[in-house]
C-alpha positions, 0 to 999 in steps of 0.5 A: 811354331815352337810352343816355348816361343809363343810364351816369350814377351817381345823385345819391342811392341809396336806403339801404333798401327802406323809404327813401321819399326821392324820387329826382330826375333831370334829366340829359337833353335839356331837363332843368333841375333844378339841385338838390332839397333834402328839407326834410320827409318829403314836401316838397322845395325845388327850384332850377331852372337859369336859362333859356337865354341869360338870367341870372336868369329861369326860366319852365319846369321839366322833371325826372323823379322816382322812388320816389314812393309811391301815395296819398302827397301831395308838396309841391314848392317851386320857389324860383326860378321867376321870372316875375311875370306867370305863368299859375300865379298865375291858378290854372293847374296844372302838366303832369305825366306818369306812365308807369304811368298812360299804360301802364295807360290805353293807348289812352285818350289819357292822357299829359300832364295838368294836376294838382297 
């Protein structure tokens, strides 16, 4: 883990052990989440930072989530992912990575995979 990341204060701190609010983080190299807004128990509107050297385009996303619950479905609405000719419109699924999944299945080649 980046030594600078550990010094950052979180934007959100759980109110209790029962608090199921997701904790988003993107203050690391290439992270581009600008804001996450909880709009329902398991639904969030996400606003991304614009791509480098542009003023209105966003074609990718990279952020970390903590406090997710097993067997719980979450919905993320990326409200400013702007690219009319995106492969996502054709059914491509986003890439996800689970550290727990990678550690549990070590040696089986499970790291980044398409899901969602």
